[in-house]
N, C-alpha and C positions, 0 to 999 in steps of 0.2 A: 324708511326710518333713517338710514345712513344719510340720505340726501338732506333730511331735515337737520341732522346734527351738523353736517357741512355748512348748510345755509346759515346756521346760527353762529358759525365760526368757532365751534367747539372742537377741542382736540379729541381724537379717538384712537384706538389702537387694537392690536390683535390679542391682547391678554389682560388680565386684571392687574398685572404689574407692568404692563406695556401699554398704558392708556394713551400714549402720545406718539406712537411710532407711525401713525397714518396708514396702517395696514389692517386688513381683515384676515381672519384665520379660516381655514377650510377643514377643520377637524370633524370627525364623525360623519363624513359625507354631506356636510352642510357649510354654512358660512356664519361667521360671528364676529362681533366687535364689542368693545367696552368703551364707556365714556363716563365722565364725572359731571353731574349736574351742578347748577349754581348753589345748591344746598350742601354740596360735598358728598352726595350719595353716588356710589359707583353702580352703573347699570350695565347689564349684559344683554345683548340682542343676538338671538340665534335663529337659524332657519331649519333646525333639525330637532328631533325629539330624543329624549333619553329612554323612552318607553319602548320595550321590545315585546313582540308577540310570543 
């Protein structure tokens, strides 16, 4: 997913208020990033779950 965002030339970032810092975060033992689509919606992409057993 990150590569697709990069290929489109879109800005991305490590947090919802840091959508253009070009970094990913490593919170909760995963990876994540945020970006804004052409319609102005902010998207979060994460590789971990918030569900616990």
